[in-house]
C-alpha positions in Angstrom: 40.3 -76.1 4.0 38.0 -78.4 5.8 39.4 -80.1 9.0 37.3 -83.0 8.0 39.0 -83.1 4.9 41.9 -83.4 6.0 40.8 -86.1 8.8 40.0 -88.5 5.9 43.5 -88.3 4.9 44.9 -89.4 8.0 45.9 -92.5 8.7 46.9 -95.3 11.3 50.2 -97.2 10.3 52.4 -98.9 13.1 50.5 -97.2 16.0 50.7 -93.5 14.6 48.7 -90.9 13.1 50.2 -90.4 9.3 49.4 -88.9 6.4 50.8 -90.4 3.2 53.1 -88.6 0.4 50.7 -89.0 -2.6 47.5 -87.4 -0.2 50.0 -84.3 0.9 50.9 -83.7 -2.4 47.2 -83.5 -3.4 46.9 -80.8 -0.6 49.8 -78.7 -1.2 48.7 -79.1 -4.7 52.2 -80.2 -6.3 52.8 -83.5 -8.0 53.7 -86.3 -5.4 57.3 -86.8 -7.5 58.0 -83.1 -6.6 57.1 -83.7 -3.0 59.2 -86.8 -2.8 62.2 -85.6 -4.5 61.9 -82.3 -2.0 62.0 -84.8 0.8 64.7 -86.6 -0.3 67.1 -83.4 -0.9 66.5 -82.7 2.7 66.5 -86.1 4.3 68.2 -85.6 7.0 65.1 -82.9 8.3 62.9 -86.2 8.4 64.2 -89.1 10.7 62.5 -92.1 11.0 60.2 -91.2 13.6 59.2 -88.3 11.1 58.9 -90.1 8.0 58.8 -93.8 7.1 58.2 -96.1 4.1 55.2 -98.2 4.1 56.4 -101.8 3.6 54.4 -103.3 1.0 52.1 -105.7 3.6 51.2 -102.0 5.6 50.6 -100.7 2.0 48.5 -103.4 1.0 46.6 -103.2 4.6 45.7 -99.1 3.8 44.4 -100.0 0.3 42.1 -103.0 1.9 41.0 -100.3 4.5 40.3 -97.6 2.2 38.1 -97.7 -0.5 38.5 -93.9 -1.4 42.3 -94.2 -2.7 42.6 -93.3 -6.7 43.0 -96.4 -8.8 46.4 -94.8 -10.3 47.9 -95.1 -6.5 46.3 -98.7 -5.4 48.7 -100.2 -8.4 51.5 -98.4 -7.9 54.7 -100.7 -7.4 56.4 -98.0 -5.0 54.9 -98.1 -1.5 54.5 -94.6 -0.3 56.1 -92.4 2.6 53.9 -91.9 5.7 54.7 -88.8 7.8 54.1 -88.2 11.5 52.6 -84.8 12.6 56.1 -84.1 13.2 57.3 -84.8 9.5 54.2 -82.9 8.0 55.5 -79.8 10.4 58.7 -80.5 8.8 57.5 -80.5 5.4 56.7 -76.8 5.9 60.4 -76.2 6.2 61.4 -77.7 3.0 58.1 -76.7 0.8 58.7 -72.7 1.1 55.1 -71.8 -0.7 52.1 -69.8 1.1 50.0 -72.7 0.0 52.0 -75.1 1.6 52.2 -72.6 5.2 48.3 -72.4 4.6 47.9 -76.3 4.3 50.5 -77.1 7.2 48.4 -75.0 9.6 45.2 -76.9 8.8 46.9 -80.0 9.0 48.5 -79.2 12.5 44.8 -78.4 13.2 43.3 -82.0 12.1 46.1 -83.3 14.4 44.9 -81.0 17.1 41.6 -81.9 17.0 42.0 -85.8 16.4 43.9 -85.4 19.9 41.4 -83.7 21.8 38.6 -86.3 20.3 40.9 -88.8 22.1 41.5 -87.4 25.1 37.5 -86.6 25.7 36.8 -89.9 24.6 39.1 -91.5 27.3 37.8 -89.0 29.6 34.5 -89.9 29.4 35.1 -93.6 29.5 37.1 -93.4 32.8 33.7 -91.3 33.9 31.6 -94.1 32.8 33.3 -96.6 34.8 33.4 -94.4 37.5 29.9 -94.1 37.8 29.5 -97.8 37.1 31.3 -98.5 40.1 29.7 -96.0 42.3 26.1 -96.8 41.8 27.2 -100.7 41.0 26.6 -100.9 44.7 23.3 -99.2 45.3 21.6 -100.7 42.5 22.9 -104.2 43.6 19.0 -105.6 44.5 17.6 -103.9 41.0 20.3 -105.8 39.0 19.7 -109.3 41.2 16.0 -108.7 40.2 16.7 -108.5 36.7 18.9 -111.2 36.7 16.5 -113.5 38.6 13.4 -112.6 36.2 16.1 -113.4 33.2 16.7 -116.3 35.0 12.9 -117.5 35.4 12.3 -117.1 31.8 14.5 -119.4 31.1 13.1 -122.0 33.6 9.6 -121.5 32.1 10.8 -122.5 28.7 12.4 -125.5 30.1 8.8 -125.9 31.5 7.1 -125.8 28.3 9.6 -128.2 26.3 8.8 -131.1 29.1 6.6 -134.0 28.1 3.3 -133.3 29.8 1.6 -136.2 31.6 -2.1 -137.1 32.1 -4.9 -136.6 29.8 -4.1 -134.4 26.5 -6.4 -132.8 24.0 -6.0 -132.7 20.2 
């Protein structure tokens, strides 16, 4: 299973990366109703930091931000369940088919790839700030010259706007 496909099904809700029940059901090749029934039979395995139901406002935000949702899902009267990474891992314990195991492995890899990307991005930003601080002192004269030239251009435009004095030609 391609990581890119799974990564498009990971949303951010309440500051957490989550997957929604209908996307998980599609990946597991089962009905959303069946997935929800399995979860409800095992609710003690899904504390609120593993799974929660979206509020109507959160669901509307997801619908607004995601163009690729099926119409049948968009107009559903019931807000979906959101599963965090731990909740998705817990699903493998209650959905014990070969397909569920393969999908869970792929989903875990997608979550790991997202975390690695976020860490790499943070490290890159920190290094850029460090370089900027280091070389800012050395290139102070260059920055001042650039600012002077920029200010000079502004002063010249002010000169052009002034009313001319003296002999004028048409």
